[in-house]
C-alpha positions in Angstrom: 117.9 174.0 135.3 121.6 173.3 135.1 122.4 176.6 133.4 120.8 178.5 136.3 123.4 177.1 138.8 125.7 179.8 140.3 128.7 177.7 139.3 127.6 177.8 135.6 127.1 181.5 135.3 129.5 183.8 133.4 131.8 185.9 135.6 131.4 189.6 134.5 135.0 190.3 135.7 136.4 188.0 133.0 134.3 188.7 130.0 137.3 189.6 128.0 139.7 187.1 129.6 141.3 186.0 126.3 142.3 189.6 125.6 144.0 190.2 128.9 147.7 189.9 129.5 149.1 187.2 131.7 149.6 189.4 134.7 146.0 190.7 134.6 144.6 187.1 134.4 146.7 186.1 137.3 145.6 189.1 139.3 141.9 188.3 138.7 142.3 184.6 139.5 144.1 185.6 142.8 141.3 188.1 143.6 138.6 185.5 143.0 140.4 182.9 145.0 140.6 185.4 148.0 136.8 185.1 148.3 136.9 181.4 149.0 137.7 181.8 152.7 134.6 184.0 153.2 132.4 181.4 151.6 133.8 178.8 154.0 133.5 181.0 157.1 129.7 181.2 156.5 129.5 177.4 156.9 131.6 176.8 160.0 128.7 175.7 162.2 127.7 173.1 159.6 131.3 171.9 159.1 131.6 171.6 162.9 128.5 169.4 162.9 130.0 167.2 160.2 133.1 166.7 162.3 131.0 165.6 165.3 129.5 162.9 163.1 132.9 161.9 161.8 134.2 161.5 165.3 131.1 159.4 166.2 131.6 157.1 163.2 135.3 156.5 163.8 134.9 155.9 167.6 132.3 153.3 166.6 134.9 151.6 164.4 133.1 152.7 161.3 134.3 154.9 158.4 133.9 158.3 156.9 133.1 157.9 153.2 133.6 160.7 150.7 131.7 160.4 147.4 132.3 162.5 144.4 132.9 162.7 140.6 135.4 164.5 138.5 137.3 167.2 140.4 135.2 166.7 143.5 136.1 163.0 143.5 139.8 163.6 143.0 139.8 166.2 145.8 138.2 163.6 148.0 140.8 161.0 147.1 143.7 163.3 147.9 142.3 164.3 151.3 141.4 160.7 152.3 144.7 159.2 151.2 146.8 161.8 153.0 145.3 160.9 156.4 147.3 157.7 156.4 150.9 159.0 156.5 150.0 162.2 158.4 147.9 160.7 161.2 148.9 157.0 161.1 145.3 155.8 160.5 144.6 152.6 158.6 143.7 153.0 154.9 139.9 153.1 154.5 139.1 155.0 157.8 138.5 157.9 155.4 137.3 156.1 152.3 137.0 158.0 149.0 134.7 156.8 146.3 135.1 158.4 142.9 132.8 157.9 139.9 134.6 155.6 137.5 136.9 154.1 140.1 140.6 154.5 140.3 141.2 155.1 136.6 139.0 158.2 136.9 141.6 159.7 139.2 144.2 159.8 136.3 141.9 160.1 133.3 139.0 162.4 132.5 136.0 160.0 132.4 133.4 162.7 133.0 130.4 160.7 131.7 130.5 158.3 134.6 129.0 160.9 136.9 125.7 160.6 135.2 124.9 157.1 136.5 123.0 157.1 139.7 123.0 153.3 139.9 126.8 153.3 140.0 126.8 155.4 143.2 124.6 152.8 144.8 126.7 149.9 143.6 130.0 151.4 144.7 128.5 151.9 148.2 127.4 148.3 148.4 130.7 147.1 146.9 132.4 148.6 149.9 130.1 146.9 152.4 128.8 150.1 153.9 127.1 149.7 157.3 124.7 152.0 159.1 127.4 153.4 161.4 129.4 154.6 158.4 129.2 158.4 157.7 128.7 159.3 154.0 129.6 162.7 152.7 128.7 163.7 149.1 130.9 166.2 147.4 129.6 167.9 144.3 129.9 171.5 143.0 126.5 171.5 141.3 124.8 169.8 144.2 123.0 167.5 141.8 125.4 164.9 140.4 123.5 161.6 139.8 126.4 159.4 141.0 126.5 161.2 144.3 122.7 161.1 144.5 122.7 157.3 144.1 125.3 157.0 146.9 123.4 159.3 149.3 120.1 157.5 148.5 121.6 154.1 149.3 123.3 155.4 152.4 120.0 156.7 153.8 118.4 153.4 152.9 121.1 151.6 154.9 120.6 153.9 157.8 123.8 156.0 157.5 124.0 159.7 158.5 124.8 161.8 155.4 126.1 165.2 154.5 126.5 167.2 151.3 129.3 169.7 150.4 128.4 171.8 147.3 128.9 175.2 145.8 125.3 176.3 145.2 122.6 177.9 147.5 119.8 175.4 147.0 121.2 172.0 146.0 118.9 169.4 144.5 120.5 166.8 146.8 119.7 168.6 150.0 116.7 166.3 150.7 119.1 163.3 150.9 121.5 165.0 153.3 121.3 165.6 157.1 123.8 168.5 156.9 124.4 170.8 153.9 127.5 172.9 153.4 126.8 175.4 150.6 130.1 177.0 149.6 128.8 179.8 147.4 132.0 180.6 145.5 130.1 182.0 142.6 130.9 182.1 138.9 134.3 180.8 137.9 137.1 182.8 136.1 136.4 180.4 133.2 132.7 179.9 133.0 131.7 176.5 134.5 135.3 175.4 135.3 134.6 174.2 138.8 138.1 172.7 139.1 139.0 176.3 140.1 137.2 178.1 143.0 134.7 175.3 143.7 137.3 172.6 143.8 139.7 174.7 145.9 136.9 175.4 148.5 136.0 171.7 148.7 139.7 170.7 149.3 139.9 173.3 152.0 136.8 172.1 153.8 137.8 168.4 153.5 141.2 169.4 155.0 139.3 171.0 157.9 137.1 168.0 158.4 139.8 165.4 158.4 142.3 167.5 160.4 140.0 168.5 163.2 138.7 165.0 163.4 142.2 163.6 163.8 143.2 166.2 166.4 140.2 165.3 168.5 141.0 161.6 168.2 144.5 162.3 169.7 146.5 162.1 166.6 148.3 165.2 167.5 150.0 166.5 170.7 150.0 170.3 170.9 150.4 171.0 167.1 152.7 168.1 166.3 151.6 165.1 164.3 152.7 162.5 166.8 151.1 159.6 165.0 152.9 160.3 161.7 153.5 157.0 159.9 157.1 156.6 159.0 157.1 155.6 155.3 160.3 157.2 154.1 163.5 158.9 155.2 161.9 162.4 155.3 159.1 161.2 157.6 161.7 159.5 159.8 163.6 162.7 160.2 160.4 164.6 160.8 159.4 162.1 163.6 162.8 162.4 165.2 162.6 166.2 165.1 159.1 166.1 166.6 160.3 163.9 169.5 163.2 166.2 170.1 161.2 169.4 170.1 158.5 168.0 172.5 160.9 166.3 174.9 164.0 168.5 174.8 166.2 165.6 174.0 168.8 165.9 171.2 168.1 164.3 167.9 170.5 161.4 168.5 168.7 160.3 171.7 165.3 161.0 170.1 166.2 158.6 167.3 167.2 156.0 169.8 163.8 156.2 171.5 162.1 156.1 168.1 163.8 152.8 167.3 163.1 151.5 170.8 159.4 152.4 170.3 159.2 150.4 167.0 159.2 153.7 165.0 156.1 155.0 166.7 156.7 158.7 167.7 153.8 158.9 170.1 155.0 155.9 172.0 158.5 157.2 172.1 157.4 160.6 173.4 155.3 158.9 176.1 158.3 156.8 177.2 160.4 159.8 177.5 157.9 162.1 179.3 156.7 159.4 181.7 160.0 157.7 182.3 158.2 154.3 182.0 159.1 151.3 179.9 157.6 150.5 176.5 155.2 147.9 177.7 153.6 150.2 180.3 153.3 153.0 177.8 151.9 150.7 175.1 149.2 149.6 177.6 148.4 153.2 178.5 148.0 154.1 174.8 145.7 151.2 174.4 143.4 152.8 177.0 143.6 156.3 175.5 145.2 157.4 172.2 145.3 161.0 173.6 148.8 161.6 174.9 147.9 163.8 177.8 145.4 161.2 179.0 147.9 158.4 178.6 150.4 160.4 180.7 147.8 160.8 183.5 147.1 157.1 183.5 150.8 156.3 184.0 151.1 158.8 186.9 148.1 157.3 188.8 
């Protein structure tokens, strides 16, 4: 039953929440939030397995599809969208589907999560293929919209995963991998926008970040494929080039322009001493900067 879910139980630490002063409420929220990392640590093996499947999907020119409703859907949208400027991937490589569509990101349309058929329809609308990887995100582990998407994904032949906040989720039977982030009762009973939502954001960050690192979107700990979409990102890219190569910012900016505003290409040109055409070819063979460097030296 819904009321038996861990995420719906009352938190004994906040029984008299409305009688506490501001500082005491803040202290308890902070204390409760500190338990999230422990819940995630218990699922690192499962998260690692999800990342392996993400890598397989993207290497096969397929997509990683997040599916959620309400807070879970919004968290999925934020993580997926941010992969574009941070790692320079095309929009849709990480594709978020939220119950109710785009308008649900800005407006509370909570009833839309109850329609299993909509989950199926949204998957079909986005032309899902068997090599896509579908990850359901739902605090309760039972959301009908997510169930519909997972059912349809399995029908198509996709691998699937579930990220939830309960021990024994209803949707486990439709998921190859289950990440159970047992964050427990919320400070405000049932308000899964708090610990549950935070834990989901942290895990999705881990999944997308490690996937991108392993695909060569970083060099050391620098985002060398950052997509330059504004002045701040241009300055960041210039600084990254400068720190990696040892050139001053003025010369780094010159190389960035010469490399068509592609930081990784600029870095490869500097480190290898080769022309843009040769470096572009090397990166077409391997997006991993160290491997591209080796190709140019052979």
